[in-house]
Structure formats: structure tokens, C-alpha cells
C-alpha positions in Angstrom: -34.6 167.4 -145.2 -34.9 164.0 -143.4 -33.6 163.9 -139.7 -32.1 160.9 -138.3 -31.9 160.2 -134.6 -28.6 158.1 -133.7 -28.8 156.1 -130.2 -25.3 154.9 -130.0 -23.1 155.3 -127.0 -19.7 154.6 -128.7 -18.5 158.0 -129.3 -16.0 157.0 -132.1 -18.7 155.0 -134.0 -21.3 157.8 -133.3 -19.0 160.4 -134.7 -18.2 158.5 -137.8 -21.7 157.8 -138.6 -22.5 161.4 -138.3 -19.9 162.6 -140.5 -20.9 160.0 -143.3 -24.6 160.9 -142.9 -24.2 164.3 -143.1 -21.9 164.3 -146.4 -25.1 162.7 -147.8 -27.2 165.7 -147.2 -29.1 164.2 -144.4 -29.6 165.6 -141.0 -28.4 163.5 -138.2 -28.3 164.1 -134.2 -26.6 161.9 -131.9 -28.5 161.1 -128.5 -26.9 162.3 -125.4 -29.4 161.6 -122.7 -29.4 157.9 -122.4 -31.4 158.0 -119.5 -34.5 159.5 -121.5 -34.2 158.7 -125.2 -38.0 159.4 -125.6 -37.3 163.1 -124.6 -34.8 163.4 -127.1 -36.8 161.5 -129.8 -39.9 163.8 -129.0 -37.8 167.1 -129.1 -36.0 166.1 -132.4 -39.1 164.6 -134.1 -36.8 162.4 -136.7 -37.9 160.6 -139.5 -35.7 157.4 -138.7 -33.8 156.3 -135.8 -30.6 154.2 -135.6 -30.7 152.2 -132.4 -28.0 150.1 -130.7 -28.9 147.3 -128.4 -26.4 147.7 -125.6 -27.0 151.1 -124.2 -26.6 152.7 -120.7 -29.5 152.5 -118.2 -31.9 150.9 -120.6 -31.3 148.7 -123.9 -32.4 149.3 -127.3 -35.3 146.9 -127.1 -36.9 149.1 -124.1 -36.5 152.3 -126.2 -37.7 150.7 -129.4 -40.8 149.3 -127.4 -41.4 153.0 -126.3 -41.2 154.7 -129.5 -43.4 152.2 -131.0 -46.2 153.0 -128.6 -46.5 156.5 -130.2 -44.9 156.5 -133.7 -44.3 154.3 -136.8 -41.0 155.9 -137.7 -38.5 153.5 -139.3 -36.1 152.0 -136.8 -32.9 150.2 -137.7 -30.8 148.3 -135.1 -26.9 148.6 -135.4 -25.3 146.0 -133.1 -22.5 143.6 -132.8 -25.0 141.2 -131.2 -26.1 140.0 -134.4 -27.2 136.4 -133.5 -30.5 135.1 -134.8 -32.2 135.5 -131.3 -31.4 139.2 -131.2 -32.4 139.9 -134.7 -35.8 138.1 -134.4 -36.2 140.1 -130.8 -35.5 143.5 -132.7 -37.8 142.6 -135.6 -40.5 141.5 -133.2 -40.1 144.8 -131.2 -40.9 146.7 -134.3 -37.6 147.3 -136.1 -37.7 147.6 -139.7 -34.1 146.3 -140.2 -31.0 145.2 -138.4 -27.2 145.9 -139.4 -24.4 143.9 -137.6 -21.4 145.6 -136.5 -18.9 146.1 -137.9 -20.6 147.5 -141.1 -19.4 149.3 -144.1 -21.0 153.0 -144.0 -21.9 152.6 -147.5 -24.2 149.7 -146.9 -25.6 151.7 -143.9 -26.5 154.8 -146.0 -28.1 152.4 -148.6 -30.1 150.6 -145.9 -31.2 154.2 -144.5 -32.2 155.4 -148.2 -34.2 152.2 -148.5 -36.0 152.6 -145.3 -36.9 156.2 -146.0 -38.2 155.3 -149.4 -40.5 152.5 -148.0 -41.7 154.9 -145.3 -42.0 158.3 -147.0 -42.7 157.0 -150.7 -40.1 159.4 -152.4 -39.4 157.0 -155.3 -37.2 158.4 -157.9 -35.6 160.9 -155.5 -31.8 160.1 -154.8 -29.6 161.5 -152.2 -26.6 162.9 -154.1 -23.2 163.9 -153.2 -22.4 167.6 -154.3 -19.2 169.7 -154.5 -18.2 172.7 -156.5 -21.4 172.4 -158.5 -20.8 168.7 -159.4 -23.3 166.6 -158.4 -22.6 162.7 -158.1 -25.6 160.6 -158.9 -25.2 157.1 -157.2 -28.4 155.6 -158.7 -27.6 156.0 -162.2 -23.7 156.2 -161.9 -23.3 159.5 -163.4 -21.7 162.9 -162.5 -23.5 166.3 -163.8 -21.7 169.7 -163.9 -23.1 172.8 -165.7 -25.7 171.1 -167.6 -23.0 168.3 -168.6 -23.4 164.5 -167.6 -20.5 162.2 -167.3 -21.5 158.6 -167.2 -19.0 156.8 -164.7 -17.6 153.4 -164.8 -17.7 151.4 -161.6 -14.3 152.5 -160.4 -15.0 156.1 -161.3 -18.0 156.1 -159.2 -16.5 154.4 -156.2 -13.3 156.7 -156.4 -15.7 159.7 -156.5 -17.9 158.5 -153.8 -15.2 157.7 -151.3 -13.5 161.0 -151.8 -16.8 163.2 -151.7 -17.9 161.4 -148.6 -14.6 162.6 -147.1 -14.4 166.2 -148.5 -11.6 168.2 -147.4 -9.9 165.0 -145.8 -7.0 162.9 -147.5 -8.2 159.6 -148.3 -5.2 157.0 -148.2 -4.6 155.1 -151.2 -4.9 151.8 -149.1 -8.6 153.0 -148.2 -9.2 153.6 -151.7 -8.0 150.4 -153.3 -10.0 148.5 -150.5 -13.3 150.3 -151.2 -12.6 149.8 -155.0 -11.8 146.2 -155.1 -13.3 145.1 -151.7 -10.4 142.9 -150.7 -7.4 143.3 -148.2 -5.3 141.2 -150.6 -2.4 142.9 -152.4 -3.4 145.0 -155.4 -1.0 146.7 -157.7 -0.7 150.1 -156.6 -0.2 151.2 -160.4 -3.5 150.1 -161.0 -5.1 152.8 -158.7 -2.9 155.5 -160.4 -4.0 154.5 -163.6 -7.7 154.8 -162.7 -7.3 158.1 -161.1 -5.6 159.3 -164.1 -8.3 158.3 -166.4 -10.8 159.8 -164.0 -9.2 163.2 -164.0 -9.1 163.1 -167.9 -12.9 162.8 -167.9 -13.4 165.3 -165.2 -11.2 167.7 -167.1 -13.1 167.3 -170.2 -16.3 168.6 -168.7 -14.7 171.5 -167.0 -13.7 170.2 -163.7 -10.0 170.6 -163.5 -8.0 169.9 -160.5 -11.0 168.3 -158.9 -8.9 165.6 -157.3 -5.7 166.6 -155.7 -2.9 164.3 -154.9 -1.1 164.6 -151.6 2.3 162.8 -152.3 2.9 159.9 -149.9 -0.7 160.2 -148.3 -3.4 159.7 -151.2 -6.0 161.9 -152.6 -8.4 164.8 -151.6 -11.2 166.5 -153.3 -10.7 170.4 -153.7 
């Protein structure tokens, strides 16, 4: 399993990233000793580092330079200081990528997977979300269950992806609509209801009954 070291001093952001990345089957550790990130790096031995610029004691550029003296591990900067000067400085210090805050966690996951593929050459392998024996394959938009394969529409894929990323937690209808249609504009809620109903029928057909549960007045949850 690939290990990721997250160097982010905003606890809320760090927790959200850790929950999301863990749901994708990757191991991630949030650094706690900002006085000595190198000690954490050496002890954890990660295959990728997520690194903010603004940190206590020393900034991300300092730690990037320190890591580059001993390792070629992929480094992705995540920062709200996303002007051209900071992006160029990060790349010149040895970073492999730069993601501006605020960012979509799905985009972050895609960037991490791409960096791992480039660095460790696991072409063809896809990190997948799994639950109750079902496996959601993002790369080819399919769901496999008990040797059956269900090809998914764009909406099917996004609904399942969001719900599986938040296993055990209720996902609000508004959150689903924003992720499905990537807009804050008004969308008829009936459109989401119809999309979920169609997906449930497809899941029932391959034996995944009651896979998606409705929480009245709240949203949906994977059971």
C-alpha cells in the first residue's frame, strides 16, 4: 500500500483530506511535529508528500528542499498562495505538482494517483472504492459484484463515488447535486430522485439490494 505524508497545519483540512484518501485505499498520515518534518518523513518513509507552503516554524519550501536532498519521492504542494511566483518557486524547489486551495478532493485524488503512476509505474492498476463485495472502478466507469459487471453512466458513477467516499455518513441531496452537475445553480431535485431510482434498479439487478438507503429529509447513505 502506498503511504502519503500530509504536512498541513489546518486541522479541519487535514482531517478532510485524510478521510477522503483513506476511503480510496491509500494510507495517509498527518504530520504533527512541525518543528521537525524531516524526522516524521524518515520515520514514516512515505511514497508521496502533500505539502502546504504556510507552516509553523519553517515554510513548505524549506521542507521541500530538505526532502529533495535525500529523496526523489513525489511532492505535491497544496496552498492558497497560488500566484505564479509561488507556483514557479515550488516547482523550482523540486515539487512535482501544485494544487490551489480551495480544491475538490476528487481532483486531489486524481493528482495523487497520477503522481504515483509516474513515479512507481503501476500502469493499469486503479485504486478502487469497495463495499459489501462491490468494487467501483473509476477508470472504466464500472461496478463489479460477484463476477458480474455493471457499466455505469456518468451520473451513476458520480453518485456511487460520492456515497462510497463517505461510507457510513449521510450525504445531503445538495452535495450530490453539486457533485453531479458541478454547479451551484438551481437544479430540479426531482432529477436527482429519478437518477438515484434508476441506479437502484441497476444495482438490484445484480443482487445489490438496499445498497443505497434514503434518509428522509437528509439525503442518502451507503449501507
